[in-house]
C-alpha positions as CSV (number, residue, x, y, z in Angstrom):
1,M,85.6,9.0,114.8
2,K,86.5,11.6,117.4
3,R,89.8,11.9,117.0
4,I,88.8,13.5,113.3
5,I,86.4,15.5,114.3
6,S,88.8,17.1,117.0
7,I,90.9,17.4,114.5
8,I,88.5,19.0,112.1
9,S,87.7,21.4,115.2
10,L,91.6,22.6,116.0
11,G,91.8,23.2,112.3
12,A,88.7,25.3,112.4
13,V,89.8,27.2,115.7
14,F,93.2,28.0,113.8
15,A,91.6,29.3,111.1
16,C,89.0,31.7,112.8
17,L,91.7,32.6,114.9
18,V,94.1,33.9,111.6
19,S,90.8,35.0,110.3
20,C,90.0,37.2,113.4
21,N,93.5,38.0,113.3
22,H,93.1,39.4,110.3
23,T,90.0,41.3,110.9
24,K,91.3,42.7,113.8
25,T,94.6,43.8,111.9
26,T,92.4,45.8,109.3
27,T,90.3,47.5,111.4
28,E,92.8,48.9,113.8
29,G,94.3,50.3,110.8
30,T,91.3,51.8,109.3
31,G,90.7,52.7,112.8
32,D,93.8,54.7,113.0
33,S,93.8,56.2,109.4
34,T,90.1,57.4,111.1
35,A,91.6,58.7,114.5
36,V,94.0,60.8,112.6
37,A,91.5,62.3,110.4
38,E,89.4,62.8,113.4
39,E,92.5,64.7,115.5
40,K,93.1,66.8,112.5
41,V,91.3,69.7,113.7
42,V,91.1,73.0,111.5
43,E,90.9,76.1,113.4
44,P,88.4,79.1,112.7
45,E,89.7,82.3,111.6
46,V,90.1,84.5,114.3
47,E,88.8,88.2,112.9
48,D,90.6,91.7,113.8
49,H,89.6,93.1,117.1
50,Q,87.2,95.6,116.4
51,L,88.3,98.5,118.7
52,T,85.7,100.3,120.8
53,I,85.2,103.3,123.0
54,A,86.3,101.0,126.3
55,D,89.4,100.0,124.4
56,L,90.9,103.8,124.0
57,N,93.2,105.9,126.6
58,L,91.5,109.2,126.4
59,N,93.8,110.7,128.9
60,D,95.2,113.9,128.3
61,D,98.6,112.8,127.5
62,N,97.3,110.4,124.9
63,I,95.2,113.1,123.1
64,F,97.6,114.3,119.9
65,T,98.8,118.0,120.8
66,V,100.4,120.9,118.7
67,V,101.7,123.6,120.3
68,Y,103.5,126.6,119.6
69,A,104.5,130.1,121.0
70,I,102.3,132.7,122.1
71,S,105.3,135.4,123.7
72,D,105.7,139.1,122.5
73,D,108.6,138.0,120.3
74,G,107.0,135.0,118.1
75,F,109.1,132.5,119.6
76,V,110.3,130.3,122.4
77,N,113.1,128.6,123.4
78,V,113.5,125.0,123.2
79,R,115.7,124.0,126.0
80,E,117.7,120.7,127.1
81,S,116.7,120.5,130.1
82,P,113.3,122.6,132.2
83,S,115.2,125.4,133.7
84,A,115.9,128.7,132.1
85,K,119.6,128.3,131.9
86,A,119.5,125.1,130.3
87,A,121.2,124.8,127.1
88,I,119.1,125.9,124.0
89,L,118.5,122.9,121.5
90,D,115.7,124.6,119.4
91,T,113.0,127.2,118.7
92,L,109.4,126.8,119.2
93,W,107.5,129.6,116.9
94,M,104.3,131.5,116.9
95,M,101.4,129.6,114.8
96,F,102.3,129.5,111.5
97,H,99.1,129.2,108.9
98,G,97.1,127.9,111.4
99,L,99.6,125.4,112.4
100,G,102.2,125.1,115.4
101,N,105.4,123.6,115.0
102,G,105.7,121.2,118.1
103,V,104.3,118.1,119.1
104,L,103.4,118.0,123.1
105,I,105.3,115.4,125.0
106,E,104.6,115.4,128.6
107,D,103.1,118.3,130.4
108,Q,104.6,119.3,133.6
109,V,104.1,121.8,136.4
110,G,105.9,125.0,135.3
111,W,107.4,123.5,131.7
112,S,106.3,121.0,128.7
113,K,108.7,118.7,127.0
114,V,107.9,118.9,123.2
115,S,109.1,117.7,120.2
116,V,110.4,120.3,117.6
117,G,112.0,118.9,114.2
118,E,114.4,116.6,115.4
119,H,114.8,117.9,118.7
120,V,113.0,116.9,122.0
121,G,113.4,119.6,124.7
122,W,111.7,122.1,127.4
123,V,109.8,124.8,126.9
124,N,108.2,127.5,129.4
125,N,104.3,126.9,130.0
126,H,104.2,130.6,130.4
127,Y,105.1,131.3,126.8
128,I,103.3,128.0,124.8
129,D,99.4,127.3,124.0
130,Y,97.7,124.2,122.6
131,Q,96.3,122.9,119.8
132,R,93.8,119.9,119.4
133,W,91.4,118.2,117.4
134,Y,89.6,115.9,120.0
135,D,87.2,117.1,122.4
136,G,85.2,114.9,123.5
137,E,82.5,116.4,121.3
138,G,82.6,114.2,118.1
139,D,80.9,111.2,117.3
140,S,83.8,109.6,115.3
141,I,87.4,109.2,116.8
142,L,90.4,108.9,115.1
143,V,93.5,106.7,116.7
144,A,96.5,105.8,115.0
145,A,96.4,102.2,114.2
146,K,100.6,101.9,113.8
147,D,103.4,101.8,116.0
148,E,104.9,105.2,115.0
149,T,102.1,106.6,112.7
150,P,103.2,109.4,110.5
151,L,101.5,112.4,110.0
152,Y,102.2,114.6,107.4
153,G,102.0,118.7,106.9
154,E,101.2,120.6,103.7
155,N,103.4,120.5,100.6
156,Y,103.9,123.8,99.3
157,A,106.1,122.3,96.3
158,D,103.1,120.4,95.2
159,D,105.9,117.5,94.1
160,G,106.0,114.0,95.5
161,D,104.7,113.2,98.9
162,Y,103.7,115.3,102.1
163,P,106.4,115.9,104.1
164,L,106.6,113.9,107.6
165,F,105.4,116.9,110.6
166,T,105.8,113.9,113.2
167,T,105.1,110.2,114.1
168,V,102.8,109.1,117.0
169,K,102.8,106.0,119.2
170,K,99.9,103.3,118.2
171,G,96.4,104.5,119.8
172,T,97.2,108.0,120.5
173,I,93.9,110.0,120.1
174,L,94.3,111.8,116.6
175,A,90.8,113.4,116.4
176,D,87.0,114.0,116.8
177,D,87.2,116.5,114.2
178,F,88.3,115.2,110.5
179,I,87.5,115.1,107.4
180,I,88.5,112.4,104.5
181,H,89.5,113.7,101.7
182,N,92.1,112.0,98.5
183,G,93.1,108.9,100.3
184,Y,93.9,110.8,103.5
185,Y,92.1,111.8,107.2
186,N,92.8,115.7,107.1
187,L,93.1,117.6,110.6
188,L,92.1,120.9,109.5
189,T,93.3,124.4,110.7
190,G,92.7,128.2,109.7
191,H,95.0,127.3,106.8
192,D,97.7,124.1,106.9
193,Y,96.0,121.0,107.5
194,I,97.7,117.4,108.6
195,F,97.4,114.4,107.0
196,I,97.3,110.9,107.7
197,K,96.7,107.8,105.1
198,L,93.6,106.0,105.6
199,D,95.8,102.8,106.2
200,D,97.5,104.5,109.5
201,A,94.6,105.3,111.3
202,V,91.1,103.6,112.7
203,I,88.0,105.1,113.3
204,V,86.1,104.3,116.3
205,E,82.4,105.2,117.0
206,K,80.6,106.2,119.5
207,K,78.0,103.9,120.6
């Protein structure tokens, strides 16, 4: 009788081991599936950083500035280097229709580095003046939003797009005196305007 009980006991133990092992495998399989599901983390969408006044570079050299001649003869030579003996590359004219034809790149003592048309050169500070649309008094600041933000001039042909006036780097302070009209930011003058597409600039509110 004892022998029979022992055999039955051993059989029960074996059956238990098989059942427990099957349960463990099933549980582990479910556990692995659960673990994979738990490890799959969905990253939250990150919103674009909203620029604030603290993000802006308001130094003079980062403010969009147009230059024009004020000499008696109405123009100034744009030279290859800051010297009256340097080669002449182009001409900076007096203000025409309320707008200069050069863009300030760098202002130094005595000379300024400017962009005129396709040329970059130097003009004598004694014969030029400056034109800006930012003076720090406005409630909203217009800032260039692209690496090479295009600015456009007047289209006198009334056919096609506005012609390119110049490009400026991303983050350039464009204006705090502007209007929005026909899909463009407008920088106003006495006659000719400068135009920036709405997607090419952002407005930062002073708070």
